[in-house]
N, C-alpha and C positions, 0 to 999 in steps of 0.2 A: 570209135575209142578200144583205145586199150588201160585193165586195168591200173595201171600207175597213173593217171590221170584220173580213176575214179576214189583211191586210196590212198590220197598224199594225206599227211598230215602225223602227229603222230599215236603211235598201237600204243592203247589198254592191251597191260601186262600184267603178270604178279609168277611166283615161286611155286612150285609145284611142296615147297612144304607148308603157305597159308592158308589159313581154316576158309574151310566152305560156307561160314557167313562170313568174315574180313572179304570174302572172292563176290559173294550177296552185293555185300554195301559198296565195292568199288565198282560194281556192274550201272548197280542204281546212281551211284553222285556222277560216271562219267555218264551215261546212257546208250550202253550199247549190252548186248547180246550174246558177249563174247569176250572169254582174253582170253592169249598167248602167255600159253606156259611156259614160261623158257629157263634156263638153267645157262646162263650168262650171257650170250648172242643165239642160241640156239631152244630153236621149236620142240622144244619135250616134249609139250602139249594141248590140246585147247578147251576151254571150262565152257559152258555153253549154257544159256536158264532149261535148254534141255537135262543139264544136269545135274542142276536146280533142281529140279522135281521129280527125280529118281530119291535124291538124299530127301526132301520131302515126304514121298509118295510110300521110302523104305523107314521110317520117325527113324532116320539118324537125328542127331544133336547136332546141323550146323556151325558150332563154338570148337567142338570136338572132332570135325572131320578134321581131314588135306584135300585138299582138290587132287595131290596127289590120287586118293583113293577113288577121286570119280571124274578124274575128266577122260578123254578123249583123248592116248598116249601117240605121241609122232601119228599126227593127224596127214592129211592129204593137203598139198598146196596146189597156187597155182603163180605160173611166171609172170612176171607185172608185166611182161607183152601183149599178154594175150587180150583179145580181143572180149569185149562184154557178152556177144553172143554166142563165146567159146565158153565159156565158163555159166552161162547161162542153163544151155544144153548140160553144159556139167555137173553144174549143180541140180536140174530137176531133177537127172539118170540119179544121182547120185542119195538126192535126197537127202543134202546139205544148205542147210540155212544159211553159217558165215563159211568163207575158207581162208586161211593166210595166205598172201600173196607174196612173194620175196625176188629178191633178182640178185643179181653178182654181192650183192651185200651183203646179202642176210634180207631179213622176215623186214620192210616196208610199207605193211596194213592187211586188213583184215576186211572182205571183201563178202558184203550180207546181204543177203535174198534183197530185201531194202533197196542198200544202194544200186541192183542191179536193177531192180525194177528204175528207175526211177533217170538212171542213162539209158536205158531201152527208149523213154517215155520220152525224153529229151529227142535223141536221137532221130526216133521217127516224126517227134511231132511240132 
């Protein structure tokens, strides 16, 4: 199975100038663990649950902090034609829980380790 088959659908995005609290609200409302930070059609960062934990651990004010100051800038991404097994190996080796998935048109999804495990279980089962 290719990643494009796994992540088809709407990608949750936000602006780098958004507040951390609005990012947390969006993540909670949509049930995702990572948001693509975009400038137009370009992915300029990723904001994850781990980033939110850093904000809280450093006792920063989520309503006053901008996503830009806490996101991972210019994250690695993976091609939509990548096989799920290959993506799983990469995510494990790099310690990623989320990876932006791109094709020639741009961002097409966000692969989570949960998605990957589900796909691997379905393929083997």
